[in-house]
N, C-alpha and C positions, 0 to 999 in steps of 0.2 A: 475541115469537117464542119458541116452546117450546125448552127446552134439548135439545140433541142428546145422546143416550146410546148405549151399546152396543146397547141393545134397538132404538133407532130405526134403526140401521144393519142389524141383524139382520132387521128387518121389511122393509127396503128390498131386501135381497139375497135373502131367503127362506131364511135359515139360523138356527141357534141363537145365543143370546147368547154362549155359550162359544166357538163357532167364531169369532165376531168378536173376542173377547178374545184367542184364540190368534193371530190375524192380527197383533196388535200385540206380544204378549209371548212367543209360542212359534211363530214363523213356520215352523219345521221340521215342525210338525204338519199343515201344509196344503200342497196343491199350489200351484205358482206361479200357475196360472190363477185359482184360487179366491181366493188372497190378493190378487191384483191387482184382482179385482172388488170385494172388500171395501174395499180402500184407496181405490178410485175412488169408491165410494159414500160413504165417510167424507168425502172431499174435497168431493164435491158437496153434502153436508149441512153442511159447515163444521166437522167434528169434527177436532180436532188431536191426539187420542190420550189415553190414560189419564193421570191426574194423576201426575207423577213421584214425589211424596212418598208417595201412596197405593200406587203400584205397588211402590216400594221396601219399604214396610212389609209388603205382602202377600208379597213374594218373600224378604224378609230380606236383600236385597242392593241396593246403590245403583247398581251398574254403574260406579262411579267409583274410580279409584286415585289416591291422593295422591302428590305428589312434593315432599318436604321439602327446601327450599333454605336456605342460611345467610345469604342476603341477598335484596334485591329482584330480581324477574325481569329488570329492566333490566340488572343486573350480569351475569346469566347470558347474556343475548343480546349483551352487549358483548364477551364472551369466546367466540371461535369454537369452542373445545373444549367448553365447557359448552353452548353453543347446539347443537352437533352431537349431544351426548348427549341433551339434552331432545328434540330432533327425533326421534332414534332411538327413545326411549321412547314418544313420542306415536304414531309410525307403527306400532310393534309393538302397542301397546294398541288402536289403531283396528282393526288387522287381526283382533284377537281380540274385537271388539265391546265394548270397554271405553273409558271416557272418562278423560282426564287432568285432575286438579285440582291446581293449583300451590299449595303451602303455603309462605308466606313469613313472616318474623318480623313480629309485630304492631306497629302504631304505638302502641297502648295496650292495656290489659287488657280493653276492652269487646268486642273481637272478636279471638280468637286462632285462626287457621285450624286448627292442629293439634289444638286443643281442641274447636272448634265446628262444623267442617265434616263432613258425612256422607261416609264412604268405606268401601270393603270392605277395603282394604289400603293400604300406603304403601311407597314407595321413599325411603330416606334417602340423600341425595347429599352427600358431603363435609362433613357437619355435624360440629361439635364433639360428642363423645359426651355431654357434660354439658349440652347445650343444652336449653332449656325445651321446644322442639318435640319432641325425641326423648323427653323425659320424659312429655309428655302422650300421645303415641302409645302408649307402654308402659302408662301408667295406664289408657288406654281399651281395652287388649288388642287393639289394631289389629295384624294380621299385618304384619310388616315384612321387607324385604330391604335390607341396607346396601350401598351402593356407595362404594368408596374409604374405607371406615371399618369398623372391627371393633367391633361392639357386643356381643360375647360369643357363646358357642357357641349360645345359643338363637335368634339372629338369623342367617339365611343371609346370606352376603356375597359380593360380586363385587369382586375386587381386581385391581390391576395389579401386576406384579412390580417395584415401585418400587425396592426395594433393589438388585436385580440390574442394573437400568437405570442407576441412579445410580453404582453401582460401576464399570460399564463406562465411563461418562463420565469419572470421576476417573482411571481407569487410562489412558484415552486421553491425558489431559493429562500424566500422569506419564511416559508413553512419549515424549511430545514434549519432555521435559526440564523441565517446569514444577515448581518446588519451592516457589514462593510463590503459593499459591492461596487465593482467597476464595470464600465461599458467600453467595449472596443468596437468602434463603428466607422462608417464611411464619411470622409470629409471632402471638401472642395480640393481641386488640384493645388499643389504647393503648400498644403497645410502641414506643419510639423506634428510629430506624434503626440506631443503634449503642448497645449497652448491654453492661455486664458482668454483668447479672443471669443466673443459670444456668438459669432455667426459664421462659423467655419463648417458646420454640419452640411453634408451634401444636400442639395435641394431635391434629390430624387424622392419620389413618393415613399418607397420602402424605408429609406433612412429616416425620414421625418416621422412616419407612422410607428416604426419600431422604437424610436426614442421615446415617443409619447407613451407607448404601451409599457415600456420598461419603467418609466417614471410613475405611471399609474399603479403598476404592480408593486413597486417598492414603497409606495405611500410617502411618508415624510422623510424617508431615507434618500437623500440626494446622492446619486452615484458619482464616483470619480470617473472622468471620461478620458479615454485615449482615442486617437484618430489614426486612420489609415487613409492617405490621400488617394483620390480617384485616379485610375490610370496606371501606367507602367511604373511611375515613380513611387507608388505606394508599396510598402514592404510590411506585410502583416507581422512577420516574425520580429523585425526590428522594433515595430511599434509595441508588440507584446512584451519584449524584453524591457523597453523603456518604462512601460506602464507598471510592470511587476517590480522593477527596481525602485520606483519612486512612490508607489502607492501601497499603503498598508491595508490590503483587502483580502478577504477569504473566498471571494467568488467573482467571476467575470461573465457578463452577458455579451455575446458576440453577434455582430451583424450577419455572419455566415458561418458555416461549418469550416470553411478554409481558415477564417480568422480564429475559430475555436481551436483548431488543430495547431495553429501557430502559438496560441497561448499555452497549450499542453507542452509543446516542445520547449518554449521559453521557461516554463516552470521547471521542467527537467534540467535545463541548463543551469538554473539557479538553485537546484537541490530541493525543490518543493514537490511533494507528491500530489497527484490528482487521483481521487478526490480527497485524500487524507488532509492535506494542507490547503488545497485550493479546489473549489468546484467550478466547472466550466460548462456553459450552455451555448450551443450553436444555433443556427437557423438554416432551414431548407430541407434537411434530411438528404443531403448529398450522399451518394453511395459511400463516400469516404467515411461518413459518420459511423457506420456500422462495422467497418473493417479495421479502423485504427484501434489501438489499445492505449488507454481505456476507450471503449466505445463511447461515442459522444451522446449525451442528452441534447436534444435538439427540437426544433419546431418544424413539423413536416408540412410541405406544400406539394400539390400535384402539378409538377412542371409540364408533363406531357398534356394533361388536360388544359392547361393554360395556353399552350401552343395551338391545340385543336380549336378551342373556343375563340382564340384571336382570329384564326382564319374564317371561322363561321361568321363572326361579326363583320369581317372585311367583305365577305361574300354578300352579306345583307346590305352593306353600304353600296357596293357596286350595282346591286339590283334595285337600289332605291327604296329598300325596306328599312324601317326603323331598327336601330341596333341599340338595344338597352345595355346599360353598363352591367358588368358581372363582377361580383366579389366572391372569390373562391375561399373555402374554409381552410383553416390551419388546425394542426393537432400537436400537442406536446407529446414527445416520445422520450420517456425517461430511460436512460441507460446507465453506464458505469461512471461517467465523468462528474456526477454530482452526488454529494453526501452531506451529512450533518456538518454544521459549522464547527471548526475545531475549538476546543475549550480555550 
């Protein structure tokens, strides 16, 4: 059977080869009726479309945008906040005729997505700034937008006002009379749940900013700090148990609602009631926060807006327009997991 080409379709419909090409690559150049006739003829002849690699080479664009994550995709989907962000990015890219390519850490050096996958631009999501993925994107001169991370003035960024939100959470506990407060936050890989090392805090923008906000809100009261290591080795529940067993505190400020729920479970395991014996504050307003009992006091961020704005900024970068940094507001949401400090 002879190979079906653009010319084969052109002959079938009675148009030029360029008109058939436009039906696939530049549909805005044709009427809806003519494009429908061409696509119907292509389907009848068994033509599936131009070779994607050849089309990308000819156009100088792949039509794909990378999303660089700091762990496997399964981790992102296990976290409702990260999953909502990925869904928002994917929906917004689809609406703009672009495809999402997920870039995750490699299993070995034989295939490194950030190094080897074709893409027009990339969104860097909560990655450590010194990660190999970020380095490879920069070396390839791939246009980037950073989300929840500051990669320098040359890279547009979409941030959440983490510091203000964390400060509000700490001030809320202080107003309730809590003077012995702990923090359960994110650390570098390999960090034990309790350590006296001074520089184990994750270098991610949210971790640094939230710690600064908590300390500002607590004033002279320096918090006891517990850590959950970044990645699959981190176990929030084990860290929460260790923290509550070894620290005499009446409240815990948490990096996320997932961490906060782990603290609630650990408190129950140790026979402490929330909020009677222990107040707990999360961050993100994950759907989990409103459904668990007690419902979690938390700091709300608009995750879907963050994904939408990230794609808008990336579109600006690809079009050569200036992409100003964006800082999205946060809001303290008081629920059942916080109460007055026990006497």
